[in-house]
C-alpha positions in Angstrom: -15.6 -3.4 18.0 -17.0 -1.9 14.9 -15.3 1.4 15.5 -11.8 -0.2 15.6 -12.4 -2.1 12.4 -13.7 1.2 10.8 -10.6 3.1 11.9 -8.3 0.2 10.6 -10.2 -0.1 7.3 -10.0 3.6 6.8 -6.3 3.5 7.4 -5.7 0.9 5.0 -7.9 2.6 2.4 -5.8 5.7 2.7 -2.6 3.8 2.8 -3.5 2.0 -0.5 -4.1 5.5 -2.1 -0.8 6.7 -0.8 0.9 3.7 -2.5 -1.0 4.4 -5.8 0.1 8.0 -5.7 3.6 7.1 -4.8 3.7 4.7 -7.8 2.2 7.2 -10.2 5.0 9.6 -9.2 7.5 7.3 -10.8 6.0 8.3 -14.2 7.0 11.9 -13.8 10.6 13.1 -13.8 11.9 14.3 -10.5 8.5 13.9 -8.8 9.9 11.5 -6.2 12.4 14.1 -5.2 9.7 16.6 -4.4 8.6 17.0 -0.6 5.5 14.9 -1.2 7.4 12.1 -3.0 10.1 12.0 -0.2 7.2 11.8 2.4 5.5 9.0 0.5 8.8 7.3 0.0 9.3 7.2 3.7 5.9 5.9 4.3 5.5 3.4 1.4 9.2 2.0 0.9 9.3 0.0 4.1 6.1 -1.9 3.0 7.1 -2.2 -0.6 10.6 -3.5 0.1 9.7 -7.1 1.1 7.6 -7.4 -2.0 10.4 -6.2 -4.3 12.6 -8.8 -2.8 10.2 -11.6 -3.5 8.9 -10.6 -6.9 11.3 -9.8 -9.6 10.5 -6.9 -12.1 9.2 -8.0 -15.5 11.4 -6.1 -17.8 10.9 -2.4 -17.0 7.5 -3.2 -15.1 7.5 -3.6 -11.3 4.4 -5.5 -10.3 5.3 -5.7 -6.6 3.2 -2.6 -5.8 0.2 -4.3 -7.4 0.6 -7.4 -5.1 1.3 -5.2 -2.2 -2.1 -3.4 -2.7 -3.7 -6.8 -3.2 -2.3 -7.9 0.1 -3.7 -4.7 1.8 -7.1 -5.4 0.4 -7.0 -9.0 1.6 -6.0 -7.9 5.1 -8.8 -5.6 5.1 -11.2 -8.4 4.2 -9.6 -10.5 6.8 -10.0 -7.9 9.5 -13.7 -7.5 8.5 -14.3 -11.3 8.8 -12.4 -11.3 12.2 -14.4 -8.4 13.6 -17.7 -10.1 12.4 -16.6 -13.4 14.1 -15.7 -11.6 17.3 -18.9 -9.6 17.4 
């Protein structure tokens, strides 16, 4: 069971970093149009869209990615508790 949690936790960790990199790409002109930017958009946008629908931007600042990353971290903690409870 620990192996399954370890794999899921690692995936969440790398996905969180992918989100951070995708968010940082918005600071650079035309970075989202690069091959890496398009790949990250296909991976990250489906997860970010529900948060963007719920949380409106504050002026020019979009805080929905921060909330999305926090939800991922909470999910990781929940998975850890679940696997500890099962084991």
